[in-house]
C-alpha positions, 0 to 999 in steps of 0.5 A: 423820961422820969423827971425829978420834982426839981426838973419838973419845977424849971420846966414849969417855969420855963412854960411861962416864957414859952411865948417869948421863946418862941416870938424870939426864935422866929425873929432871930430866924427871920433875920438870918434869912433874910440877911443870907438872901444874896447866898442863895446861889451857893446855899439853900436857905430854909422855908416854911411850908405854906400855911404854918408858923413853925417855931424854928428849932434852929436854921438848917442850910444846905451847901448846894451841889454847885457850890465852890465851898464845901459844908466842912470848909463852911462849919470850919470857918464859923467854929474858927469865928466861935460860931456854934454849928450842928450837924444833922442828928443821925445822918442817913439812919440806913447807913448806921450799923443797927440797920445793916441788914434792912432790905431797903438798904440794899435794893434802893438808893436814897440819894436826898438823904445822903445830901441831907447828910453830907451838906446840911448843917444848922445855926441856932436861934435860941432866944439869948442870941442878940441882934448883934451876934446873929449879924456877926454869924450873916457877915461871917457866912457872907466872907467864907462864901464870897471868899473874903 
């Protein structure tokens, strides 16, 4: 990564805001988590590992196998409501062409990797989101899961 002087200057200026960014990301994450608890029969919500304090990049959600709605249906609904989502970046890497000849691909099954690839999506928690925006996300998640 060869930063230009301008990019480095912006990065240094952003570092001064880092503590506030982390604080806001964590508040946004906690708000989403608290207000999505009623959906945990259909969705698997993220939790942090014991004795950790993550700076959340996003809010990963896994649609459970027994759910009556699919990840794609949820993502489609959220997109129609102008709520941005992202899928897992690379999916199951063993299914990518570059790994076609990898022995592990032929001899082993990785069902959890496929579950993540097919059933997980992210909602952002960036610092620029307001409580009203995040409440809207929660409301729309509840609507699509409950069938309203």
